[in-house]
C-alpha positions in Angstrom: -28.5 -110.4 16.0 -25.4 -108.8 14.3 -23.7 -110.1 11.2 -20.0 -110.5 11.9 -18.8 -108.9 8.7 -21.7 -107.2 6.8 -23.7 -104.2 8.0 -26.7 -106.2 8.9 -28.4 -106.4 12.2 -31.9 -107.1 13.5 -33.8 -106.3 16.7 -37.3 -107.2 17.7 -39.5 -104.6 19.5 -42.9 -104.8 21.1 -45.6 -105.7 18.6 -48.2 -103.3 19.9 -46.9 -100.4 17.7 -44.8 -99.1 20.5 -41.0 -98.6 20.4 -40.2 -100.9 23.3 -37.5 -100.4 25.9 -35.9 -96.9 25.8 -32.5 -98.3 26.5 -32.5 -99.8 23.0 -33.3 -96.5 21.3 -29.7 -96.1 20.1 -30.4 -98.9 17.6 -32.4 -96.5 15.5 -29.4 -94.2 15.3 -27.3 -97.1 14.2 -29.8 -98.0 11.5 -30.0 -94.4 10.2 -26.2 -94.1 10.1 -26.0 -97.4 8.1 -28.5 -96.0 5.6 -26.5 -92.7 5.3 -23.3 -94.6 4.8 -24.7 -97.2 2.5 -23.4 -95.5 -0.8 -20.0 -94.7 0.7 -19.6 -98.4 1.7 -20.6 -99.6 -1.7 -18.2 -97.2 -3.4 -15.3 -98.3 -1.1 -14.9 -94.9 0.5 -15.6 -96.5 3.8 -14.1 -99.9 4.3 -15.5 -100.7 7.7 -18.8 -102.6 7.3 -19.3 -103.7 10.9 -21.2 -101.8 13.6 -18.7 -100.2 16.1 -21.7 -98.7 17.9 -22.9 -102.2 18.8 -19.6 -103.4 20.2 -19.1 -102.8 23.9 -16.7 -104.3 26.2 -18.1 -106.2 29.2 -21.7 -105.8 28.2 -24.6 -107.6 26.6 -23.3 -106.7 23.2 -19.7 -108.0 23.6 -18.7 -110.5 21.0 -16.0 -112.4 22.8 -16.7 -114.5 25.9 -16.2 -112.5 29.0 -14.3 -113.3 32.1 -15.9 -112.9 35.5 -14.9 -109.9 37.5 -13.3 -111.9 40.3 -11.8 -115.3 40.7 -14.4 -117.6 42.1 -14.2 -118.0 45.9 -13.1 -121.4 47.1 -15.3 -121.5 50.2 -18.4 -119.4 50.8 -20.4 -118.8 54.0 -24.1 -118.6 53.2 -26.3 -117.0 55.8 -29.9 -118.3 56.1 -32.9 -116.5 57.6 -33.4 -118.6 60.7 -36.8 -119.4 62.1 -39.9 -118.6 60.1 -41.8 -115.4 61.0 -44.3 -113.1 59.5 -42.5 -111.4 56.6 -39.7 -114.0 56.5 -40.8 -117.5 55.6 -40.2 -120.2 53.0 -39.1 -117.9 50.3 -35.7 -117.7 51.9 -35.5 -121.5 52.0 -36.1 -121.4 48.2 -33.5 -118.6 47.6 -30.9 -120.3 49.8 -31.5 -123.7 48.1 -31.0 -122.2 44.7 -27.9 -120.3 45.9 -26.4 -123.6 47.1 -27.0 -125.1 43.6 -25.4 -122.1 41.9 -22.3 -122.2 44.1 -21.8 -125.9 43.9 -22.1 -125.8 40.1 -19.0 -123.6 40.1 -17.1 -126.0 42.4 -17.4 -123.8 45.5 -17.4 -125.3 49.0 -20.6 -124.1 50.8 -20.9 -123.5 54.5 -24.5 -122.9 55.6 -25.6 -121.2 58.8 -29.3 -121.7 59.5 -31.0 -123.0 62.7 -34.2 -123.8 60.9 -34.4 -127.6 61.0 -37.6 -127.7 58.9 -36.0 -126.2 55.8 -34.9 -127.9 52.6 -31.6 -126.2 52.4 -30.4 -127.7 55.7 -31.4 -131.2 54.6 -28.1 -133.0 54.5 -27.7 -136.8 55.2 -25.6 -137.0 58.4 -24.3 -140.4 57.3 -22.9 -139.1 54.0 -19.2 -138.6 53.6 -17.5 -135.3 52.7 -17.0 -136.6 49.2 -20.6 -137.5 48.8 -21.7 -134.0 50.0 -19.3 -132.4 47.6 -20.8 -134.5 44.8 -24.4 -133.6 45.7 -25.4 -130.5 43.7 -28.1 -129.5 46.2 -26.4 -130.1 49.5 -24.3 -127.7 51.5 -20.9 -129.1 52.5 -21.2 -128.0 56.1 -24.4 -127.0 58.0 -24.4 -125.1 61.3 -27.7 -125.1 63.2 -26.8 -122.0 65.2 -28.3 -118.5 65.4 -27.5 -116.1 62.5 -26.1 -113.4 64.8 -22.7 -111.6 64.6 -21.1 -113.5 67.5 -21.9 -116.9 66.1 -21.1 -115.9 62.5 -17.6 -114.8 63.7 -17.1 -118.1 65.4 -18.0 -120.0 62.2 -15.6 -117.7 60.2 -12.8 -118.6 62.6 -13.5 -122.3 62.4 -14.2 -122.7 58.6 -12.1 -119.8 57.2 -14.3 -118.9 54.2 -12.9 -116.4 51.8 -16.4 -115.0 51.0 -19.8 -114.5 52.4 -23.3 -114.3 50.8 -25.8 -112.3 52.8 -28.5 -111.6 50.2 -30.3 -114.9 50.4 -31.3 -114.9 54.1 -33.8 -112.1 54.3 -33.5 -109.1 56.6 -31.9 -111.3 59.3 -28.9 -112.1 57.1 -28.7 -108.5 55.8 -28.7 -106.8 59.2 -26.2 -109.4 60.5 -23.9 -108.6 57.6 -24.1 -104.9 58.1 -23.2 -105.3 61.8 -20.3 -107.6 61.0 -19.0 -105.1 58.5 -19.3 -102.2 61.0 -17.4 -104.2 63.6 -14.6 -104.9 61.2 -15.1 -108.6 61.3 -14.9 -109.1 57.5 -11.7 -107.0 57.2 -10.2 -108.8 60.2 -10.5 -112.2 58.7 -10.2 -111.4 55.0 -13.8 -112.3 54.1 -15.2 -110.5 51.1 -18.9 -109.9 50.6 -20.3 -111.3 47.4 -22.7 -109.3 45.3 -24.1 -106.0 46.5 -21.6 -104.4 48.9 -22.4 -103.2 52.4 -22.3 -99.5 51.6 -25.0 -100.1 48.9 -27.0 -102.1 51.3 -26.9 -99.4 53.9 -27.8 -96.8 51.2 -31.1 -98.7 50.7 -31.8 -99.4 54.3 -31.0 -96.1 55.9 -33.9 -93.9 54.9 -32.1 -90.6 55.0 -29.1 -91.9 52.9 -31.6 -93.5 50.4 -33.4 -90.2 49.9 -30.2 -88.3 49.4 -28.8 -90.8 46.9 -32.0 -90.7 44.8 -31.9 -86.9 44.8 -28.5 -87.1 43.2 -30.0 -88.7 40.1 -33.2 -86.8 40.2 -35.5 -89.7 41.2 -38.5 -88.6 43.2 -39.3 -89.8 46.7 -42.1 -88.8 49.0 -41.5 -85.7 51.1 -40.1 -87.1 54.3 -37.9 -86.6 57.4 -35.7 -89.3 59.0 -35.9 -89.2 62.8 -34.5 -91.1 65.8 -36.8 -90.0 68.6 -40.5 -89.7 69.3 -40.1 -86.0 69.8 -38.5 -85.5 66.4 -41.2 -87.7 64.8 -44.0 -85.5 66.1 -42.2 -82.3 65.0 -41.6 -83.7 61.5 -45.3 -84.5 61.1 -46.4 -81.2 62.4 -44.0 -79.0 60.4 -43.2 -81.0 57.2 -45.6 -83.8 56.2 -48.9 -83.0 58.0 -51.5 -85.6 58.8 -52.3 -88.2 57.8 -48.7 -89.4 57.3 -46.7 -92.6 56.8 -44.2 -93.8 59.3 -41.6 -96.3 58.0 -39.0 -98.0 60.2 -35.5 -98.5 58.8 -33.7 -101.9 58.7 -37.1 -103.5 59.4 -38.6 -106.9 58.4 -42.0 -106.9 56.6 -42.8 -103.3 57.4 -42.5 -103.9 61.1 -43.0 -100.7 63.0 -44.6 -99.0 60.0 -48.1 -97.6 59.4 -50.3 -94.7 58.4 -51.3 -92.4 61.3 -54.1 -89.9 61.4 -53.0 -87.7 64.2 -50.3 -87.0 66.8 -51.6 -89.4 69.3 -51.4 -92.3 66.8 -48.0 -91.2 65.7 -46.6 -91.1 69.2 -47.9 -94.6 69.9 -46.5 -96.1 66.7 -43.1 -94.2 67.0 -42.5 -95.7 70.4 -43.0 -99.2 69.1 -41.0 -98.6 65.9 -38.0 -97.1 67.7 -37.9 -99.9 70.1 -36.9 -102.3 67.3 -35.4 -99.9 64.7 -32.7 -97.1 65.1 -34.5 -94.8 62.6 -38.0 -93.8 61.6 -39.0 -92.0 58.4 -42.0 -89.7 58.6 -43.3 -89.5 55.1 -46.1 -87.6 53.4 -49.1 -89.8 52.8 -49.8 -91.0 49.2 -52.9 -93.0 50.1 -54.9 -94.1 47.0 -51.9 -94.1 44.7 -51.1 -97.3 42.8 -48.3 -99.5 44.1 -46.0 -101.1 41.4 -42.8 -103.1 41.8 -40.1 -104.3 39.5 -37.7 -107.2 40.0 -34.3 -106.2 38.7 -31.0 -108.0 38.2 -27.6 -106.4 37.4 -24.1 -107.9 37.0 -20.7 -106.4 37.8 -20.3 -105.3 34.1 -23.4 -103.1 34.4 -25.7 -105.4 32.3 -29.1 -104.6 33.9 -32.6 -106.0 33.1 -36.0 -106.0 34.7 -37.3 -109.6 35.0 -40.9 -109.0 36.1 -43.1 -106.1 37.0 -46.1 -106.5 39.3 -49.0 -104.4 40.4 -50.9 -104.4 43.7 -54.7 -104.9 43.6 -54.9 -102.6 46.7 -53.7 -99.0 46.4 -50.8 -97.7 48.5 -51.3 -98.1 52.2 -51.4 -101.9 52.3 -48.1 -103.8 52.6 -47.4 -105.6 49.4 -47.2 -108.9 51.3 -50.8 -108.3 52.4 -52.1 -107.2 49.0 -53.2 -109.2 46.1 -50.6 -108.9 43.4 -50.9 -109.2 39.7 -48.1 -110.0 37.2 -47.6 -108.5 34.7 -49.2 -105.2 35.6 -52.6 -104.8 34.0 -53.5 -101.1 34.4 -50.3 -99.4 33.3 -50.0 -97.7 29.9 -47.0 -98.5 27.7 -45.5 -95.1 28.7 -46.0 -95.8 32.4 -44.5 -99.2 32.2 -41.4 -98.0 30.4 -40.6 -94.8 32.3 -40.9 -96.8 35.6 -38.6 -99.5 34.0 -36.1 -96.8 33.0 -36.2 -95.4 36.5 -35.6 -98.8 38.0 -32.5 -99.3 35.9 -31.2 -95.8 36.8 -31.7 -96.4 40.5 -30.2 -99.8 40.6 -27.1 -98.7 38.6 -26.6 -95.6 40.8 -26.8 -97.6 44.0 -24.4 -100.3 42.7 -26.6 -103.3 43.2 -25.0 -106.5 42.0 -27.3 -109.5 41.9 -31.1 -109.1 42.4 -33.2 -106.5 44.0 -36.8 -105.3 44.2 -37.8 -101.6 43.7 -41.3 -100.4 44.7 -43.1 -97.3 43.4 -46.1 -95.2 44.2 -47.8 -94.1 41.0 -50.5 -91.4 40.9 -53.6 -93.0 39.3 -54.4 -90.2 36.9 -51.0 -88.6 36.1 -47.4 -89.7 35.5 -46.3 -88.5 38.9 -44.5 -91.2 40.8 -42.2 -91.7 43.8 -39.7 -94.4 44.7 -40.9 -96.1 48.0 -37.9 -98.4 48.6 -35.3 -100.8 47.2 -34.8 -104.2 48.8 -31.1 -105.1 48.0 -31.8 -108.8 48.5 -34.1 -111.7 47.5 -37.6 -111.2 48.9 -41.0 -112.8 48.9 -41.8 -110.8 45.8 -38.6 -112.3 44.2 -39.9 -115.8 44.8 -43.3 -114.9 43.3 -41.6 -113.2 40.3 -39.3 -116.2 39.7 -42.2 -118.7 39.7 -44.5 -116.3 37.7 -41.9 -115.9 34.9 -40.0 -119.1 35.1 -36.8 -117.1 35.5 -34.6 -118.6 38.2 -33.9 -115.3 40.0 -32.1 -116.7 43.1 -29.9 -119.0 41.0 -28.9 -116.2 38.6 -28.4 -113.7 41.5 -26.0 -116.1 43.2 -24.0 -116.5 39.9 -23.9 -112.7 39.5 -22.7 -112.3 43.1 -19.7 -114.5 42.2 -18.8 -112.2 39.3 -20.4 -114.1 36.4 -22.0 -111.8 33.8 -25.5 -112.1 32.5 -24.6 -113.0 28.9 -22.6 -115.9 30.1 -25.5 -117.6 31.8 -27.9 -119.7 29.8 -31.7 -119.8 30.3 -32.2 -123.4 31.5 -36.0 -123.1 30.9 -35.4 -123.1 27.2 -32.7 -125.7 27.4 -29.9 -123.2 27.0 -31.4 -121.9 23.7 -31.3 -118.3 25.1 -29.1 -116.4 27.5 -30.2 -115.3 31.0 -29.7 -111.7 29.8 -33.3 -111.2 28.6 -36.6 -109.9 30.0 -39.3 -112.6 30.2 -42.4 -112.3 28.1 -45.7 -113.5 29.7 -48.7 -114.6 27.7 -50.7 -115.3 30.8 -51.7 -113.6 34.0 -50.5 -114.4 37.5 -52.5 -113.5 40.7 -51.1 -113.8 44.2 -53.5 -113.8 47.1 -52.2 -113.7 50.7 -53.4 -116.0 53.5 -54.1 -114.6 57.0 -54.7 -116.6 60.1 -55.9 -113.6 62.2 -59.1 -115.5 63.1 -57.0 -117.8 65.4 -56.3 -114.9 67.7 -59.1 -113.6 69.8 -59.4 -109.8 69.5 -56.8 -109.6 66.7 -56.7 -106.3 64.8 -58.0 -107.2 61.3 -57.3 -103.9 59.5 -54.4 -104.2 57.0 -51.7 -101.5 56.8 -48.0 -101.1 56.0 -46.9 -103.7 58.5 -47.3 -107.2 57.1 -49.7 -109.6 58.8 -50.1 -112.5 56.3 -48.5 -115.9 57.0 -48.6 -117.3 53.5 -49.7 -116.8 49.9 -50.8 -118.7 46.8 -50.1 -118.1 43.1 -52.7 -118.9 40.4 -52.1 -118.7 36.7 -54.6 -118.2 33.9 -54.9 -116.6 30.5 -57.1 -113.8 31.9 -57.2 -111.9 35.2 -60.6 -113.1 36.2 -59.7 -116.8 35.6 -56.6 -116.5 37.6 -58.3 -114.4 40.3 -61.0 -117.0 41.1 -58.5 -119.8 41.1 -56.3 -118.0 43.6 -59.2 -117.4 46.0 -60.0 -121.1 46.0 -56.4 -122.0 46.6 -56.2 -119.9 49.8 -58.6 -122.1 51.7 -60.9 -125.1 50.7 -63.8 -123.2 52.2 -63.6 -120.4 49.6 -65.6 -121.2 46.5 -64.3 -118.2 44.5 -65.3 -114.6 44.1 -68.6 -115.2 45.8 -70.8 -112.8 47.8 -71.6 -113.6 51.4 -75.3 -113.0 51.1 -77.3 -111.9 54.2 -74.3 -110.0 55.7 -74.6 -106.3 56.4 -72.7 -104.1 53.9 -71.5 -100.6 54.9 -69.2 -98.0 53.3 -66.5 -98.8 55.8 -66.5 -102.5 54.7 -65.3 -101.3 51.3 -63.2 -98.3 52.4 -61.1 -100.0 55.2 -58.7 -102.7 54.0 -59.2 -105.9 56.0 -58.5 -109.6 55.5 -62.1 -110.0 54.5 -62.7 -107.0 52.3 -62.6 -109.0 49.1 -65.8 -110.8 50.1 -67.5 -107.4 50.8 -66.4 -106.2 47.4 -68.0 -109.4 45.9 -71.2 -108.6 47.8 -71.2 -105.0 46.6 -70.7 -105.9 42.9 -73.3 -108.7 43.2 -75.8 -106.2 44.5 -74.9 -103.8 41.7 -75.4 -106.6 39.1 -78.7 -107.4 40.7 -80.0 -103.9 40.1 -79.1 -102.1 43.4 -78.1 -98.6 42.1 -76.3 -97.9 45.4 -73.5 -100.4 44.5 -71.4 -101.1 41.5 -67.9 -100.5 40.0 -68.0 -96.8 40.5 -69.2 -97.0 44.1 -66.6 -99.6 45.1 -63.8 -97.5 43.3 -64.8 -94.3 45.0 -64.6 -95.9 48.5 -61.6 -98.2 48.1 -59.6 -96.5 45.3 -59.0 -99.9 43.8 -58.4 -99.4 40.1 -61.6 -99.5 38.0 -59.9 -101.9 35.5 -59.7 -104.6 38.2 -63.3 -104.0 39.4 -64.6 -103.9 35.8 -63.0 -107.4 35.2 -64.6 -108.7 38.4 -68.0 -107.3 37.6 -68.8 -109.9 34.9 -68.3 -112.6 37.5 -70.8 -110.9 39.8 -73.2 -110.4 36.8 -73.0 -114.1 36.0 -73.6 -115.0 39.7 -76.7 -112.8 39.8 -78.2 -114.1 36.5 -81.0 -116.3 37.8 -82.2 -117.2 34.3 -78.8 -118.5 33.4 -78.6 -120.8 36.4 -82.2 -122.0 35.9 -81.4 -123.0 32.3 -78.2 -124.7 33.4 -79.9 -126.5 36.2 -82.5 -127.9 33.8 -79.9 -129.0 31.3 -77.7 -130.7 34.0 -80.7 -132.6 35.5 -81.9 -133.9 32.1 -79.5 -135.1 29.3 -82.4 -134.6 26.8 -83.1 -131.0 27.8 -83.1 -128.6 24.9 -84.1 -125.4 26.7 -80.5 -124.2 26.7 -79.4 -124.6 23.1 -76.0 -122.9 23.7 -75.2 -124.9 26.7 -71.5 -125.5 25.6 -70.9 -121.8 25.1 -72.4 -121.0 28.5 -70.3 -123.6 30.2 -67.2 -122.3 28.4 -68.0 -118.7 29.3 -68.3 -119.5 33.0 -65.1 -121.6 33.0 -63.2 -118.7 31.3 -64.5 -116.4 34.1 -62.9 -118.8 36.6 -66.0 -120.6 37.9 -65.4 -124.0 39.3 -67.6 -127.0 38.9 -68.5 -126.7 42.6 -69.5 -123.1 42.2 -71.8 -124.0 39.2 -73.2 -126.9 41.1 -74.1 -124.7 44.1 -75.9 -122.2 41.8 -77.7 -124.9 40.0 -78.7 -126.9 43.1 -76.9 -129.9 41.6 -74.0 -132.1 42.6 -70.4 -131.4 41.6 -70.2 -134.8 39.9 -73.3 -134.0 37.8 -71.8 -130.7 36.6 -68.5 -132.3 35.8 -70.2 -135.1 33.9 -72.2 -132.6 31.8 -69.2 -130.4 31.1 -67.1 -133.3 30.0 -69.9 -134.6 27.7 -69.9 -131.2 26.0 -66.1 -131.3 25.5 -65.4 -128.4 27.7 -62.0 -129.2 29.2 -59.0 -127.2 30.2 -55.7 -127.0 28.2 -52.3 -127.5 29.8 -49.9 -124.6 29.1 -46.3 -124.0 29.9 -44.5 -121.2 31.6 -41.6 -120.9 29.2 -40.3 -117.3 29.9 -40.6 -116.3 26.2 -44.3 -116.5 25.4 -44.0 -119.5 23.1 -41.2 -118.0 20.9 -38.8 -120.8 21.9 -39.6 -124.4 22.7 -39.4 -124.8 26.5 -37.4 -127.7 27.9 -39.0 -127.7 31.3 -42.4 -129.0 32.4 -43.6 -126.0 34.4 -47.3 -126.1 33.8 -50.7 -124.5 34.5 -54.3 -125.1 33.2 -56.6 -122.7 31.4 -59.9 -122.8 29.5 -58.5 -120.2 27.1 -56.8 -122.5 24.6 -57.3 -125.1 22.0 -54.4 -127.5 22.6 -51.9 -128.6 25.2 -48.5 -126.9 25.0 -46.7 -130.2 25.7 -48.2 -131.9 22.7 -48.0 -129.2 20.0 -45.7 -129.5 17.1 -42.9 -127.3 18.4 -42.8 -129.1 21.8 -42.6 -132.5 20.0 -39.9 -131.2 17.7 -37.9 -130.0 20.7 -38.1 -133.6 22.1 -37.0 -135.1 18.8 -40.5 -136.0 17.7 -41.4 -137.8 20.9 -44.7 -137.3 22.7 -44.6 -136.2 26.3 -44.2 -139.0 28.8 -47.2 -140.0 30.8 -47.7 -141.8 34.1 -45.7 -141.4 37.2 -46.3 -140.6 40.9 -48.2 -137.5 41.9 -46.9 -135.6 44.9 -49.4 -133.2 46.6 -47.9 -130.1 48.2 -49.4 -128.5 51.2 -50.5 -125.2 49.6 -50.1 -121.9 51.4 -48.3 -121.6 54.7 -50.5 -121.2 57.7 -50.2 -121.7 61.4 -49.7 -125.4 61.9 -48.6 -126.1 58.3 -45.4 -124.6 57.1 -42.1 -125.2 55.4 -41.7 -128.6 57.1 -44.2 -130.0 54.6 -42.3 -128.5 51.7 -39.3 -130.5 53.0 -41.5 -133.6 52.9 -42.6 -132.9 49.3 -39.0 -132.2 48.1 -37.7 -135.2 49.9 -40.4 -137.4 48.3 -39.5 -136.0 44.8 -35.8 -136.7 45.3 -36.5 -140.2 46.4 -38.7 -140.8 43.4 -36.0 -139.5 41.1 -33.4 -141.7 42.7 -35.6 -144.7 42.2 -36.0 -143.8 38.5 -39.7 -142.9 38.8 -41.4 -139.9 37.2 -42.6 -137.4 39.7 -45.3 -134.8 39.3 -45.7 -132.0 41.8 -48.9 -130.1 42.5 -48.5 -127.0 44.7 -49.8 -123.4 44.6 -47.3 -121.9 47.0 -44.7 -119.8 45.2 -42.5 -119.5 48.3 -41.5 -123.1 48.1 -38.5 -125.2 46.9 -41.0 -127.8 45.7 -42.3 -125.4 43.0 -38.8 -124.7 41.8 -38.7 -126.2 38.4 
């Protein structure tokens, strides 16, 4: 905040006795200069009392309203992602649906190409008139159910004559199609401009050799690597440059297709033949197995305003595709220095590459030093973007579409806070988000169940809690009704390889190992699991109390007696014990199983003790501003509901939150046989309820969906 005439300004930094973002360090110089010049100003020697150092044209600090960098296009061709596949699913329905809203809000006519009939974005009433479609803020004006390929896109361009195209909302399919159209001269031929990140910047991120060279120009480290186009060159690169084991990464690939860690020449030759069959280039990279994998979601506008919206950390160390790893937001194991130097690097890379809109940058970080390497930059919306958007409440796809049209970040208002803040801010989280993937490998006889750098999951869930352990157990239950939580599968064999090798079932083996350690088996425990898996000790140490509680036979015996008899006094601190278990993420069903009781009996006892969850809001600013949206989660770490506290009621003019309505149940994570078509059903139901004047309430744990878009 800057006074418009007097030399006063204020800035808020992190409260943990740290300086906060390094890109605001200049404010300290401004303050020191003001102190030095104080007497001269008072004596009239210096007449200027404003802060010229805080006045920048076309930036966050500009005082006057800014114009967008281009005139808005009149008609935009939006490329969808086509049919769902591993690595490219409902998240692009979400991003495309938000892009349509953003474009329509600016009066742009939208032409959508997407052959996926199950998606929400293609949901247009065929009986509606052109005027009705124009008036509908969520409906494309024209929908083409045809393949997203260069030949078909050119035909649509000829027919519809759009003046711009948006390729960053349709995943790798749309991105690769846009690159090919550009290389063929189609855009230049028909006068169609690409919105947002330009093709040369896209190619710089997708072509592994160009990417490495561009980062070298700004001194950003990448893994030692060689880009090759033949199997022979791949084998030579591994032999002479990287050694074994090494990582092979295919360029222009979806979900890590054609990528993996290989141990010897035989494995590399086999993988290289497969990868080069679907990709024109392969990167042979020095292995960094065991390093942490961290990612940042970054947005940048055409005036060079650039912020990081969310940072996330993989539960599994490097070597497992981020789509197959459990992911935690915000990062839990990074120090303040690590968080900020990776954030600084993200801003440098994104600015150098010329990204306009949204992107995702992924790092490998050494677990015991500050050594890091940039793995890749995705110059488009991704599955991580959908997760980050739902985890923070920041509408990434909507904002990215606006930025692609030339709008600047300070011009956009944060709709989560009812416009009280701009979109040019970095969200603050006072909660923890855990994403857990869902695999359906068991449906395929003989399927390879080892996880690597090629994505295998078909869906994911997002759980929110005030602590990691609370959110973690909730997430495991959301993946499948058969999962009780972080529970050991007793009676199964446990070997070192069960912990060392990442598989779709390794988390249950980790639960078994920690349970044995908590039960007194000196062979197993946090240190043993860490040494074998390289999973950070912080995560394991937070999971160990869950295993300790599970192994505490005296605790369960006392609870069992108390639950079976309302007059039992053998557990005098019953309420505290219940609350402790709930804060660790235990469900009533888990407690009932341990106590040999019914779930109903446990719930009745818990409610009689007054142990109930609180309802909290995702408000993007950690409660510093009253949120205008009802984007909610439950937690046992709280004393009151956010929607009924004083600030929330004040924001609603003193009114209490409305109650009642119709509850719509979503379908949870995508799986084989249950996919985006049920999200279409949920969204359609909500729209029908709204049209009828009814209050709708959505419950869904799938962050890829349109139905969870606030």
